[in-house]
Structures are given as structure tokens and as C-alpha cells.
N, C-alpha and C positions, 0 to 999 in steps of 0.2 A: 503291554496290553492295557486298553482303556478300562476305566472303572465299570462301565456297562458290561464289558466282557467278563470282568471278575464276578459281577453279580450273576451272569448267566452260568458261569462255571459252578458257583455255589448252588444255584437252583437245580442244575442238571444232575448234580451229585447228591441231592437230598435223600433219595431212596437208599443209596449206598450208605450214607452216613447214619441213617436211622438204624441200619442193621449192624453197623460197626460198633466195636467196643469203645465206649466213650470214657476210657480211663484217662487220668491226668497225663498230659504229654510230658515226656522226659527226654533230656539230651542223652543219646546213646553213649556219649563219652568218647574218649580217645580210642581209636581202633588200633589194636595191637598186632593184628595179623600182618605178616610181611607183604608189602606191596611193591618192593623194589625201589623205594624212594632213596635218593642219594647216588644213583648210578650216573654214569656219563651218558651223553647223547648217543644214540645208536651209531651215527656216522663216526663219532669219536672212538667208540669201541672198535669199529672197523678200521680205524686209522686211515680214513679216506684221504686226508691231507697228511702225508707222511710226517710223523713227529707230533701230531696233535694229541695222540694218546699219552705220549711222554709229558707234554705240557700239562694235561689234566692230572696225571699221577704226581708230577712234581708239585703242582699247585695244591693238590689235596694234602700232600705230606706237609707242606709249609703251613697250610691252613690249620693243621693240628699241632704244630710245633709250639712248645712252651718257651716264652721269652724270658731272658734274664736281663739284669741291668748291664752287667759286664762280666767278662771272664768265662762266658759259655763256650765250651770247646766246639760245639756245633755251629757257632757263629750267630746264634739267635740272641743278639744283644740289642739293647736300646730301650728296655722297659722303663717307663716312668719319665720324669720324676713323679708324676701322678698317673693313675690308671684305674680302670674299672675291671679289667681282667688281664690275663697274661697269655691268652691264646684265642684265636678266632673261634675255634670249635668249642671253647668252653662256654661261649654265649650261643653260638649257632650249632646246637647239638641234637635237637629233637626233630624227627626220629633218627637222623643221620647227620653227619657234618654238612653244614649248609642250611640247617633248619632254624628253629627258634629255640627258646629256653627249655632246658631239660627239667624233669620232675624233681631232681635234686640239684639245688642251686650251688655251683662251686664257689660263688662269692662268699657264701656264709662260712666257709672254712678257711678263707685266706689269712685271717689273723692267727688262728690256732695252728695253721700249717707253716707259718713263718713267711708266707708270701708278702704279708704286710704286717710285720711284727710289732711296730710301734703304734698301730692304729686300733681304733675300736670299730666293731662291725656296726654300721648304721642300723637303727631299729627297724627300718623297713626292708632289710635284707634278712631273709629267714631261710632255713634249710630246704623247706618244701614250697617256698614262694617263688615268684618269677625272678629270673635274671634281669636286672634293671640298670638303667642309668638314671641319674637325677638332674633336674634343672631347676633353677630359681627363676620364675617368670620376671621378678623385679628385684632390683638391688634393695638391700635392707637399710633402713634409717639407723642412726646411732642408738635409738631406743628399742631396736629389735623389731619394729613394724615394717611392713612392706611399703616401699616408696613407689606408689602407683604412677608417678611421673618419671620414673627412671627404669625403663625396661631392661631386663637382663636376657634371660632365655638360653644362655650358654650352658654347656654340660659342666656340672660340678663333680669332678672325679671323686669316687668313693674312697680311694686308698692312696697312700704315698709309699715311696721306697724307703722311708726313714727307718733305720734300725737293721736293714739288710746288710749282710757282710759284703755284698758286691756293690753297695751304694756309696761308699766312702763316707764323707762327713755331712752329706746332705740331710738337713733336718727341716721338715715341713709339717705344718698342722693341717688336719682335715678341715673341710668346710664345716661351719657350725650347723649341722643338720637339725639338731634339737631346736635351735632358735628359729630356723626357717620353718620347721614343722609347726611350731607354736604360732608363727605369723601366717600360717596357711599359705606358704610361699614355696611349695615344693610340688613339682609334677614329675611323672615318671614316663619312661619309654622302655619297651622291651625289644629284643632283636627281631628284625624282619627276616623271614625265610628268603633264601636266594635260589631255590630250585627253579629252573626254567628262566633264570634272569637274563640269559643271553638272548632268548626270544623276545623278551620285553625291550631289550636294548636295540634290537634290530627292526623294530617297527618304525617306519618313517612318519614324519609329522602329518603328511597328507592323509594317511590312513586314520590316524587318531582324530584329526579335525573332521573328517567325513563321518566318523563314528559319533563324534560329539554332536554334529548337526542332526543325525538320526535320533540320538538320545533326547535331544531337546524337544522333540514332538511327543510330549507325554501329558497326562492329566494328573500328575502326582505332585506338581509344584517343584520339580527337580530341575536345576539349571546349574551344571558344574562349569568349571573353567580349568585352565591348565596353569601349573607353575612353569616358569620359564627361566632360562639361563640368563644371568646378568651379563654374560660375555657375548653370546651371539643371538640371544633372543629366542632360541628354539626350545621345544618342550622338554622339561626335565621329568624324571619318572621314578627315581629310586629314593627310598626313605619314607617315613610316615607322612611327610608333607610333600613328597615328590621333589625334594630339594636338590637332589644330585642328578646330573646329566648322564653320567656314564658309570659303568662298573669300576673303572679306574678311579674316578672321583670318589665313589662310594667306599672303595677299599682304602684309598689313601687317607680319607678323612677318618675312617674308623681306626686305622693303624695309629694315627696321631692322637686322636681324641680319646679313644677307648684304652689304648695301651701305652700311649706316650712316646711312640716311636716316630722320630722325624723321618721324612721320606722325600722323594723327588717332587711330589705334589704339595706336600706340607712340610717344608724343610726346616722349620724351627721347633724347638721344644715349646710346648704349649703351657702357659700359666693358666690359672683359674681366671674367669672373667673379672673378679675383684682385683686380682693381681695385675691383670693386663690393662684394664680400662680405668681403674681407680687407684692403682698403685704403681710400682716400678718394675713389675715383672718378677721373674724368678731370681733368687739370690745366686751369686756367682758360683758357689760351691754345689749348686744343683744343676749346673749346665755341663753338657758334654760328659755325662756320667759313664757312657760306654767307652770313652777315651779314644774314640776313633775319628772324631771330627764329624761335621755335618754334611749331608744328611746321614743319619745312622743306617738307613736302608737305601742302598744304591746298587746299580748294576756294577759288575766287576769285569772290566775289559783287560785286566793285567795278567790274568792267569793264562797259561798255555791252553790251546784248544778253543772251543766256542766261548763267547762271552757269557757270563752268568747273569741271568735276569735278576732284577730287584724283586723283593718279596711282594710289593704291591702289584706289579705286573703278573706275578705268579698267582696271587689271590684272584685277580680279575680273570685270568685265563681259566682257573678252576670254576669260578662262578658262572662264567660265560658258557662253559661247556657242560654244565650240570643239566641233566634231563629234567623236564617238568615232573612234578609228583604224579604218579599214576592214581587213578581212582580205584575203588575197590568195594568189596562187599561190606555190609554193616551187621554187627551183632548187637542186639538189644536185649538186655537181661538174659544173656546166655543163649539166645535164639537168633538164628540168621534172619535178617529182614528180607522180604521178598523183593525181587527186581521190580514187580508191579508197584509196590509201595514207594520205592525210590523214584521210579518214573513219574508216578502221580505227584510226588513231592517236588520234582523238577517243574512240572506244569504249574503247580501252585506258586512256586518261586517266581515264575514269570508273570502269572496272573495278578498277583497282589502288588507288583511293581519292583521287587528286589532287583530284577535283571535290568532295570533302567540304568542303574549305576554298575552293578555287578554283571556286566555283559558277559555272557558265556564265551563268546569269541571276541577278543579285543581287536583282532585284525589278522592280516597275513603279512609275514615278514618280507623285507627286501631280499634280493639275492645276497648271498654271503660268500665272502672270500675265505672264511675261516674254516667252516666245515659244512657238509651238506645238510645236516639236520636243522641248521639255522636258516636255510634258504627257502623262501617262498613257503613257509610253514604256517598253518593256522595256529593261533595262540589262544588256547582255551583257558585263560587265566581267571575268568569271572571278575573282570575289572575293566573300567574305562580309562584308568590312569589319570582321571581328572581329580581335582580337589573340590570338595563340597563343604558347605557350611553344615556343621553337625550339631549346632546349638549349644546352649549353656551347659548341658549335662556332660558333654564330652570335651568342651573347650579347655585348652591348657594355657591360654594367654601367651603362647609363644609363636612369634612370627618367623618364618623362614622363606626367603625369597618373596614371591608374591602371595604365599599362603599366610593368612591371618590366624589369629588366636583360636578360632573355632573351625578352621578348615583343615581337612585331612584328605590324603589320597584315598580313593576307593581301594581298600586292601584286597589284593588278589585272593580269591578263595580256594584256588587249587591247593591241595594239601591240607585243607581244613580238617579232614577226618583224623589226622594224626597230630594235630596241634593241641597243646595243653592249655596255655594261657592265652586269653583273648582280649581284643581291643588294644589300642596303642600302649596302654599302661599296664596291661596284664591284670586288670582289676577283678576279673572273673574267669572261671574255668567252665562256665555253664552257657551253652548256646542261647537259651531262652533269655537269660539276663543280658547277654551281649546284644541280642536283637533289640530288646526293649530299651537298652541304653541309647539306641539311635534316636529316641523320641525325647525331645525337650524343646524349650522355647528357642525358636530360630532355626531349628533343624530342617533341612530339606527332606528328611525321611519321615516326617510326621504322618503324612497321609498313608504312606506304606505301612507304618507300624499300626495305624488305625485298622488297616485291612488285615494285618496279621492278628491283631487282637479279636477281630471278628470271625476268625476261622473257628471251626469246631475243633474239639480236642483231637479227633482222628486226623483232620487235615494238618493241624500243627505237628502231630507226630510224623506224618509223612514228609513234611517239609524238613524237620530235624533229621530224619533218616537220610534224606537226599543230601543235606549239607555234610553229614559225616561220611557220605560215600565219596566225597571229593578228595 
């Protein structure tokens, strides 16, 4: 909606606003009522493609399995030699498997529980803080300063398998997080929720490009672009910078980078960026720790009966068939928010320009051969899947694909009502702070945040109520 329409909305609602209680707006907070988040798509529950429900259930079980380095009787081997967590669901936990970080961070207990016995818990990992990964935007000089002419950006895994009884003689040191923090050379990422991800995957490029053309006709100074695959040039869409093309790529990268498990897509053990780009890789005694050869995660055609899927394929099947998160009612200070307030908040959301990037309907999916609910379905993700310049305040100085240091994918807002940690790095749990962080030098959202700041307290509250209904 154009700015003139926004002004008209404000003027027409003036009488109501004068009568409204002008208390300070507050984020209603995480909504705890059961909304059904984490269920399979309706057609999957109906098993419309015979066997698809079994694929979902199998993937969900593996998504929650805890990995060992070696010797796991259940076959969940391959952890490390470096890792951030030992299970998909330990990161993707809130409010159900497939979500974002939980209120209690499992990473904070890995040292005391013997998951990473020889390591120290990094200072930025706390019991009630966000589940995180860390990256160094730049390699460090020998004097401990950041070398701005030597970009890094790779994940610096928090923990090693050193000292574990199933890790043999492998001895590795953690990255020097204290030195990097002193050099102001650490940025963080938190897990992205994957509810409804199969719908996002099944949007064709033409739908996204036509939506982009419609979005570009705005008076807010917003002009996004797409990240693209280096292989076939098509639009990529998963991850904070939309760097991954498919859920298979998303799962394979995470299995290798976050848990250290080599797989059919990423078949080698992963050293740290410093070991790989400036050193000689991992030492020999830290290779093939699971003792089964490479890749550690593979399909198994040798057993009698049907072939056994590799874990990455099972993870992708699970994420692909997860239903989008349902919206729901909102409770503020112990009182249910009226549906009128939520509806008015939705109108304000569009009027001030938020919907220019956070499109309510991203598009309609292609026909699907997988399951009926993925076919020709409207995708109410509240995202355009474009990458946008978000300015110096949110910039992390890490480039991925075509996305530069201050560019991020428009985060889908469906499920926001039950999300704890906000923004790409989990820096806040408060919606107001997250909204205002969109404004800084060079951000495409500056005009929109000016509009937000111009709202009355009552209008702000309605907008916040609407966001927590998603």
C-alpha cells in the first residue's frame, strides 16, 4: 500500500484511537497454546501416496536420533570430528521437531554431559540463550586482529569429539573464540524453522519472479533480488541467505557442517576454514572415526528386502512433508486478544509496508508427484523469498552465493507466534526490538520502520498481536 493510503488509514482511525487505551505496546510473547504445529501435511496423514506416511514417520524418527562417533548399536554413527550438535531436533526443537531453538539450549550442557568432554563451553552459549552456530567473517592476523582483506565466513564448529570414548586418539583444539570475540570477528546464526518447507520448495521460479515484479511497485524504497544456484542458475530459497536450492542440499549441508557426518552430498569430513584454507586439513587420526568408510551416511542396498534410505534423504522427506504452522489465538497479559484486534493488526501490517517483503501469499505451488497437499497449494509464508539489503545494523559481513554481507532472505513469518529467539542471530526475544533492528544505514526497510514508529501505541499493539497470531 502506498504512503498516501497509510496516511488515510491513520486519519480514518483517529476517532477510535482517541478512545483506545494508549498504554505502552508490548510483545504478547511466545504463545504456548497447542496449535498443532509439527504435524504432517493432511494428505500425508491420509497416506494418499501409499507409503508416504511411513516416509514421514521414518524421517521424523531419524531427525530426533542422537548421533555417536562410532559403536552406536542403532547405527547412528559419524558424529564429528567437529560439531555444533548431535541431533537435528536438538537445534530444531521449538515448539516441535522442525522448529527453531528451544528455551533451554542443549549446547550449554554438552561439556558437562560428556558429549564434548575435553572442550570448554564458549562464552556465548548459555543455558537459556539461543542455540547457535558461530562464524568468523574474516581470518585473523597473527596479532589477533581481523584481516579485513581475507574473508572467511565459514562455520567454526563449537565442539570436538576429543576425549570421548568412541573417538579413539583424535585430539583437536576448539577455535579461539575468545580471541575472535576480542577482535569483534564473530557472528552468529540460529536454526531456521522448516515447517511448511515442502511448499516453499515446490514454488516454481516464474511464480517468484512474477511476485518480485509486483513487489517492486512500491513507495518504500524496497527492491529485492534472488540468490541463485551456482550450478543451474535457478532461484535458491533455504537458509538465512537463501543459499540452498533444495531440502536435500539444506539437510546434507547441515548434517556435515553442524554434526560432522559425511554424506552423499557432502562426502568428506569437514575441517575448520583455518584448517582447510590455511592449513593441511584434519590430522589422519581424526579421519574415518566411525570406521565404516566414506560417506558415513549412505543408502544401504545390501540388506534383504527394500533398500534403506540414507539419513539425508529421510531428513528431507520429513521436512518436505511437514505441514505449515497453523495460526492461532493470542493471549496478552493473561487475556485473550480479540479477533478484531488481530484483523486490524493485519491491515496495519500491509499499510505501513511490511507486506512488501513479507508477502502474505508467496505464491501457489506446482503440481506435486509426492503428495496432494503440496500440489497447487497457496503458500501463506509471509515471505517473498528474496534477499534484501538490511543495512549496517544487521549486516554480518558473510557472503553466501549472490547474497552479500548485509543481505538476508525475507524470513517467513508463519509460526512466528511460537518462536522464542528472533532475527538471524537470535539477539532478541522481543518483537519490538526485532522490528526496530530492521532500521539502519543502508537498510531497505528504513521507510517502513519510520511508518512503524509513527503508529500510535494502540496501533502498534494491534500489529504485535497480529504477528503473534501467525
